[in-house]
C-alpha positions as a Markdown table, in Angstrom:
| # | Residue | x | y | z |
|---|---|---|---|---|
| 1 | Met | -0.3 | 0.1 | 0.0 |
| 2 | Ser | 1.4 | 3.2 | -1.1 |
| 3 | Asp | 1.8 | 6.4 | 1.3 |
| 4 | Gln | -0.5 | 7.8 | -0.3 |
| 5 | Lys | -2.9 | 5.2 | -0.1 |
| 6 | Lys | -2.4 | 4.9 | 3.9 |
| 7 | Ala | -2.8 | 9.1 | 4.2 |
| 8 | Gln | -5.9 | 8.6 | 2.3 |
| 9 | Leu | -7.3 | 5.9 | 4.8 |
| 10 | Glu | -6.2 | 7.6 | 7.6 |
| 11 | Ala | -8.0 | 11.0 | 6.8 |
| 12 | Ser | -10.9 | 9.0 | 6.3 |
| 13 | Ser | -11.2 | 7.8 | 9.2 |
| 14 | Ala | -11.0 | 11.2 | 11.1 |
| 15 | Gly | -13.9 | 11.9 | 13.1 |
| 16 | Asn | -15.3 | 8.3 | 12.5 |
| 17 | Glu | -16.1 | 5.8 | 15.4 |
| 18 | Val | -13.4 | 4.0 | 14.0 |
| 19 | Leu | -9.7 | 5.7 | 13.8 |
| 20 | Leu | -6.9 | 4.5 | 11.5 |
| 21 | Glu | -3.5 | 5.0 | 11.6 |
| 22 | Phe | -0.3 | 3.6 | 10.4 |
| 23 | Pro | 2.8 | 4.6 | 12.7 |
| 24 | Ser | 5.3 | 2.4 | 10.1 |
| 25 | Ala | 5.3 | 1.3 | 7.4 |
| 26 | His | 4.2 | -2.5 | 8.3 |
| 27 | Ile | 1.6 | -1.8 | 11.7 |
| 28 | Ala | -1.9 | -0.4 | 12.1 |
| 29 | Ile | -3.4 | 0.7 | 15.0 |
| 30 | Val | -7.3 | 0.6 | 15.3 |
| 31 | Arg | -8.9 | 2.5 | 17.6 |
| 32 | Leu | -12.4 | 2.6 | 19.2 |
| 33 | Asn | -13.4 | 6.4 | 19.2 |
| 34 | Arg | -16.7 | 7.1 | 21.3 |
| 35 | Pro | -15.2 | 8.2 | 24.4 |
| 36 | His | -18.6 | 10.0 | 25.3 |
| 37 | Val | -20.0 | 6.5 | 25.8 |
| 38 | Arg | -17.7 | 4.6 | 27.2 |
| 39 | Asn | -16.5 | 3.1 | 23.5 |
| 40 | Ala | -20.3 | 1.4 | 24.0 |
| 41 | Leu | -20.5 | -0.8 | 20.7 |
| 42 | Asp | -23.6 | 0.0 | 19.1 |
| 43 | Leu | -24.0 | -1.6 | 15.8 |
| 44 | Gly | -22.6 | 1.1 | 14.0 |
| 45 | Ile | -19.6 | 0.9 | 15.4 |
| 46 | Arg | -19.5 | -2.7 | 15.2 |
| 47 | Lys | -20.2 | -3.1 | 11.7 |
| 48 | Glu | -17.9 | 0.4 | 11.1 |
| 49 | Leu | -15.0 | -2.2 | 12.7 |
| 50 | Ala | -15.5 | -5.3 | 10.5 |
| 51 | Ala | -15.0 | -2.5 | 7.7 |
| 52 | Val | -11.9 | -1.3 | 8.7 |
| 53 | Phe | -11.0 | -4.8 | 9.3 |
| 54 | Arg | -11.6 | -6.0 | 6.0 |
| 55 | Ser | -9.7 | -3.6 | 4.4 |
| 56 | Leu | -6.8 | -4.3 | 6.3 |
| 57 | Ala | -7.1 | -7.9 | 5.0 |
| 58 | Asp | -6.3 | -6.8 | 1.6 |
| 59 | Asn | -3.4 | -4.9 | 2.6 |
| 60 | Thr | -0.4 | -6.9 | 1.1 |
| 61 | Glu | 2.4 | -4.9 | 3.0 |
| 62 | Leu | 0.7 | -4.9 | 6.4 |
| 63 | Arg | 2.2 | -7.2 | 9.1 |
| 64 | Cys | 0.6 | -6.5 | 12.1 |
| 65 | Val | -2.2 | -4.8 | 13.5 |
| 66 | Ile | -3.1 | -3.1 | 17.0 |
| 67 | Leu | -6.4 | -2.9 | 18.3 |
| 68 | Thr | -6.9 | -0.4 | 21.3 |
| 69 | Gly | -9.6 | 1.9 | 22.6 |
| 70 | Gly | -9.1 | 5.0 | 25.1 |
| 71 | Asp | -6.6 | 5.3 | 28.3 |
| 72 | Lys | -9.8 | 4.4 | 30.8 |
| 73 | Phe | -11.7 | 2.9 | 28.5 |
| 74 | Phe | -11.0 | 0.2 | 26.0 |
| 75 | Ala | -14.6 | -0.9 | 25.6 |
| 76 | Ala | -17.4 | -0.8 | 28.0 |
| 77 | Gly | -19.4 | -3.0 | 26.3 |
| 78 | Ala | -22.9 | -3.4 | 24.5 |
| 79 | Asp | -24.6 | 0.0 | 24.0 |
| 80 | Ile | -27.2 | -0.5 | 26.3 |
| 81 | Glu | -29.7 | 2.3 | 25.1 |
| 82 | Asp | -29.5 | 0.6 | 21.9 |
| 83 | Met | -30.1 | -2.6 | 23.4 |
| 84 | Ser | -33.1 | -1.4 | 25.1 |
| 85 | Arg | -34.8 | -0.7 | 21.8 |
| 86 | Ile | -34.9 | -4.0 | 19.8 |
| 87 | Asp | -36.4 | -7.4 | 20.2 |
| 88 | Ala | -35.7 | -10.6 | 20.1 |
| 89 | Val | -35.6 | -11.0 | 16.2 |
| 90 | Gln | -33.5 | -7.8 | 15.7 |
| 91 | Met | -31.4 | -9.1 | 18.0 |
| 92 | Tyr | -30.6 | -12.9 | 16.1 |
| 93 | His | -30.7 | -11.4 | 12.9 |
| 94 | Arg | -27.9 | -8.9 | 13.9 |
| 95 | His | -25.3 | -11.7 | 13.9 |
| 96 | Thr | -22.4 | -9.7 | 16.1 |
| 97 | Glu | -20.3 | -12.8 | 15.8 |
| 98 | Arg | -19.8 | -12.4 | 12.0 |
| 99 | Leu | -18.8 | -8.9 | 12.5 |
| 100 | Trp | -16.4 | -9.7 | 15.1 |
| 101 | Ala | -15.1 | -12.3 | 12.5 |
| 102 | Ala | -13.2 | -10.0 | 10.0 |
| 103 | Val | -11.0 | -9.7 | 13.4 |
| 104 | Ala | -10.7 | -13.2 | 14.2 |
| 105 | Glu | -9.9 | -13.5 | 10.7 |
| 106 | Cys | -7.5 | -10.9 | 9.8 |
| 107 | Pro | -4.4 | -12.8 | 8.5 |
| 108 | Val | -2.0 | -10.8 | 10.3 |
| 109 | Pro | -1.4 | -10.9 | 14.3 |
| 110 | Val | -3.6 | -8.2 | 16.2 |
| 111 | Ile | -2.8 | -7.5 | 19.3 |
| 112 | Ala | -5.5 | -5.9 | 21.8 |
| 113 | Ala | -4.3 | -3.2 | 23.7 |
| 114 | Val | -6.1 | -2.7 | 26.4 |
| 115 | Ala | -6.4 | 0.3 | 28.9 |
| 116 | Gly | -9.0 | 0.6 | 31.6 |
| 117 | Tyr | -12.6 | -1.5 | 30.9 |
| 118 | Ala | -13.0 | -4.1 | 29.0 |
| 119 | Leu | -16.3 | -5.5 | 29.8 |
| 120 | Gly | -19.0 | -7.5 | 28.1 |
| 121 | Gly | -18.6 | -6.7 | 24.2 |
| 122 | Gly | -15.6 | -4.8 | 24.8 |
| 123 | Leu | -13.9 | -8.5 | 26.3 |
| 124 | Glu | -15.6 | -10.3 | 23.5 |
| 125 | Leu | -13.7 | -8.1 | 20.9 |
| 126 | Ala | -10.4 | -8.6 | 22.7 |
| 127 | Met | -10.7 | -12.3 | 22.9 |
| 128 | Asn | -10.7 | -12.1 | 18.8 |
| 129 | Ala | -7.2 | -10.9 | 18.5 |
| 130 | Asp | -4.4 | -13.0 | 18.8 |
| 131 | Met | -2.8 | -11.8 | 21.5 |
| 132 | Ile | -3.9 | -9.2 | 24.7 |
| 133 | Val | -1.6 | -6.9 | 26.2 |
| 134 | Ser | -3.2 | -5.3 | 29.2 |
| 135 | Ala | -2.5 | -2.4 | 31.0 |
| 136 | Arg | -1.9 | -2.9 | 34.7 |
| 137 | Ser | -4.7 | -0.9 | 35.9 |
| 138 | Ala | -7.3 | -2.7 | 32.9 |
| 139 | Arg | -10.5 | -4.6 | 34.5 |
| 140 | Phe | -11.9 | -7.8 | 32.3 |
| 141 | Gly | -15.6 | -9.0 | 32.8 |
| 142 | Gln | -18.8 | -9.9 | 31.1 |
| 143 | Pro | -21.3 | -8.6 | 33.2 |
| 144 | Glu | -24.3 | -8.4 | 31.1 |
| 145 | Val | -26.3 | -11.2 | 33.5 |
| 146 | Arg | -26.6 | -7.9 | 35.9 |
| 147 | Val | -29.0 | -6.1 | 33.2 |
| 148 | Gly | -30.7 | -9.7 | 32.8 |
| 149 | Ile | -28.8 | -11.2 | 30.1 |
| 150 | Met | -26.0 | -13.0 | 28.7 |
| 151 | Pro | -22.9 | -12.9 | 26.6 |
| 152 | Gly | -23.7 | -12.5 | 22.9 |
| 153 | Ala | -20.8 | -12.1 | 20.7 |
| 154 | Gly | -18.9 | -14.9 | 21.6 |
| 155 | Gly | -18.1 | -14.6 | 25.1 |
| 156 | Thr | -19.7 | -17.9 | 26.8 |
| 157 | Gln | -17.7 | -20.1 | 24.2 |
| 158 | Arg | -14.0 | -17.8 | 23.3 |
| 159 | Leu | -13.6 | -17.3 | 27.5 |
| 160 | Thr | -14.0 | -21.1 | 27.9 |
| 161 | Arg | -11.6 | -22.0 | 25.7 |
| 162 | Ala | -9.1 | -19.2 | 27.3 |
| 163 | Val | -9.5 | -20.2 | 31.0 |
| 164 | Gly | -12.0 | -23.1 | 30.6 |
| 165 | Lys | -15.0 | -23.9 | 31.8 |
| 166 | Phe | -15.5 | -23.5 | 35.5 |
| 167 | Arg | -13.6 | -19.7 | 35.5 |
| 168 | Ala | -15.9 | -19.0 | 32.5 |
| 169 | Met | -18.9 | -19.9 | 34.4 |
| 170 | Tyr | -17.7 | -17.6 | 37.5 |
| 171 | Leu | -17.4 | -14.6 | 35.6 |
| 172 | Cys | -20.7 | -15.3 | 33.4 |
| 173 | Met | -22.7 | -15.9 | 36.1 |
| 174 | Thr | -21.4 | -13.6 | 38.5 |
| 175 | Gly | -21.1 | -10.4 | 36.7 |
| 176 | Tyr | -17.9 | -9.8 | 38.9 |
| 177 | Leu | -14.9 | -7.8 | 37.3 |
| 178 | Ile | -11.0 | -9.2 | 37.5 |
| 179 | Ser | -8.0 | -7.2 | 37.4 |
| 180 | Ala | -5.1 | -7.5 | 34.8 |
| 181 | Asp | -3.4 | -9.8 | 37.0 |
| 182 | Glu | -5.9 | -12.0 | 37.7 |
| 183 | Ala | -6.5 | -12.1 | 33.8 |
| 184 | Tyr | -3.4 | -13.1 | 33.7 |
| 185 | Asp | -3.1 | -16.0 | 35.7 |
| 186 | Met | -6.1 | -17.1 | 34.3 |
| 187 | Gly | -4.4 | -17.1 | 31.2 |
| 188 | Leu | -7.1 | -14.4 | 29.2 |
| 189 | Val | -4.3 | -12.1 | 28.6 |
| 190 | Ser | -0.7 | -12.4 | 27.1 |
| 191 | Lys | 1.3 | -10.1 | 29.1 |
| 192 | Val | 0.5 | -7.5 | 31.5 |
| 193 | Val | 3.0 | -3.8 | 31.5 |
| 194 | Asp | 2.6 | -0.2 | 33.5 |
| 195 | Asp | -0.1 | 1.5 | 32.0 |
| 196 | Ala | 2.4 | 4.1 | 30.5 |
| 197 | Glu | 3.9 | 0.9 | 28.9 |
| 198 | Leu | 1.4 | 0.3 | 27.0 |
| 199 | Met | 1.4 | 1.6 | 24.1 |
| 200 | Pro | 5.2 | 1.5 | 23.6 |
| 201 | His | 5.3 | -1.9 | 24.3 |
| 202 | Cys | 2.7 | -3.3 | 21.9 |
| 203 | Leu | 4.9 | -0.6 | 19.1 |
| 204 | Glu | 7.5 | -2.7 | 20.1 |
| 205 | Leu | 6.1 | -6.0 | 20.1 |
| 206 | Ala | 4.1 | -5.1 | 16.9 |
| 207 | Gln | 7.6 | -4.2 | 15.1 |
| 208 | His | 9.1 | -7.2 | 16.3 |
| 209 | Leu | 6.1 | -9.5 | 14.9 |
| 210 | Ala | 6.5 | -7.4 | 11.4 |
| 211 | Gly | 10.0 | -8.6 | 11.3 |
| 212 | Gln | 8.9 | -11.9 | 11.3 |
| 213 | Pro | 8.5 | -14.3 | 8.5 |
| 214 | Pro | 5.0 | -13.1 | 7.2 |
| 215 | Ile | 3.8 | -16.6 | 5.7 |
| 216 | Ala | 5.0 | -18.5 | 8.6 |
| 217 | Leu | 3.1 | -16.3 | 11.0 |
| 218 | Gln | 0.0 | -16.7 | 9.0 |
| 219 | Gln | 0.4 | -20.9 | 9.2 |
| 220 | Ile | 1.0 | -20.6 | 13.1 |
| 221 | Lys | -2.2 | -18.5 | 13.1 |
| 222 | Glu | -4.2 | -20.3 | 11.0 |
| 223 | Val | -3.4 | -23.8 | 12.8 |
| 224 | Val | -3.7 | -22.8 | 16.5 |
| 225 | Leu | -7.4 | -21.0 | 15.8 |
| 226 | His | -8.4 | -24.5 | 13.4 |
| 227 | Gly | -6.4 | -27.0 | 15.2 |
| 228 | Ala | -7.9 | -26.0 | 18.5 |
| 229 | Asp | -11.4 | -27.8 | 18.1 |
| 230 | Ala | -10.1 | -30.6 | 16.2 |
| 231 | Pro | -9.0 | -33.8 | 17.3 |
| 232 | Leu | -5.7 | -34.2 | 18.1 |
| 233 | Gly | -4.7 | -36.4 | 15.2 |
| 234 | Ser | -6.5 | -33.9 | 12.6 |
| 235 | Ala | -4.9 | -31.1 | 14.6 |
| 236 | Leu | -1.4 | -32.1 | 14.4 |
| 237 | Ala | -2.1 | -33.0 | 10.3 |
| 238 | Leu | -2.6 | -29.7 | 10.0 |
| 239 | Glu | 0.6 | -28.6 | 11.5 |
| 240 | Arg | 2.6 | -30.9 | 9.6 |
| 241 | Lys | 1.2 | -29.7 | 6.3 |
| 242 | Ala | 1.6 | -26.1 | 7.2 |
| 243 | Leu | 5.4 | -27.0 | 7.9 |
| 244 | Gln | 5.8 | -28.7 | 4.9 |
| 245 | Leu | 4.1 | -25.5 | 3.3 |
| 246 | Leu | 6.5 | -23.2 | 4.7 |
| 247 | Phe | 9.5 | -25.4 | 3.4 |
| 248 | Ala | 8.8 | -24.2 | 0.2 |
| 249 | Thr | 8.9 | -20.6 | 1.0 |
| 250 | Gln | 11.8 | -18.2 | 0.0 |
| 251 | Asp | 11.4 | -17.1 | 3.4 |
| 252 | Lys | 12.3 | -20.4 | 5.0 |
| 253 | Gln | 15.7 | -20.2 | 2.6 |
| 254 | Glu | 16.5 | -16.6 | 4.3 |
| 255 | Gly | 15.9 | -17.6 | 7.3 |
| 256 | Met | 18.4 | -20.4 | 7.7 |
| 257 | Lys | 21.0 | -19.0 | 5.4 |
| 258 | Ala | 20.7 | -16.1 | 7.9 |
| 259 | Phe | 21.1 | -18.1 | 10.7 |
| 260 | Leu | 24.1 | -19.7 | 9.5 |
| 261 | Glu | 26.1 | -16.7 | 8.5 |
| 262 | Lys | 24.9 | -15.4 | 11.9 |
| 263 | Arg | 22.9 | -12.2 | 10.1 |
| 264 | Lys | 19.4 | -10.7 | 10.8 |
| 265 | Pro | 16.9 | -12.0 | 8.2 |
| 266 | Asp | 15.2 | -10.5 | 5.6 |
| 267 | Tyr | 12.2 | -11.7 | 5.2 |
| 268 | Lys | 9.6 | -10.6 | 2.1 |
| 269 | Gly | 6.9 | -12.8 | 3.0 |
| 270 | Leu | 7.3 | -15.1 | -0.4 |
């Protein structure tokens, strides 16, 4: 993607509820921008976010995406005012989990940089990323039960896969919030950093990932995600075939040659 095209995309997001910026050639930052409602997720911002991620999926130069919100609220959950106006049939037809699929299926690594509260739909959104890096003061939870409903955009399923049945039941049934350190101990987040270090750390991590072989990262992501729900034998077959594919890439040749020559590899995604 040319610098002019990136500038056009950044400019087009100005004033929108989802902001897009490119801090470097291979990294994009996607930022939720509804501070007046604590980044609550109504249907409009969900559709806008999905559209942004679909556009990023077509960017062949992109190597990593950072998904973030505000300093005090990553996303406070679904927009209750919006949800209070719809009936059961309207809710059924929203299929929010399909909109979040654009995040989960992004071909490059997605880092959720979480500061403040990630609640309900906000936590569900973060769990569609490949890694969650949390500010130390962040809080996580699935409090939908407090307003008479339940998680409905993947919370019951992704949370269970991340932390196990009993912890997922505890969080979903009580509506309790947990700290960043508790989330880390449960296996819900990848790393906890001091609040001031959140974005610097995520940018450093994104830069590191941008220097990794792109096809290898894509294959790792596909095998981990698709293998998680497959029988072990089938998942191991996926892994074996993905590894075989990587042996046909130029990046494999470059990586091993650079290792033997004791230099930094220059991966091209070929």
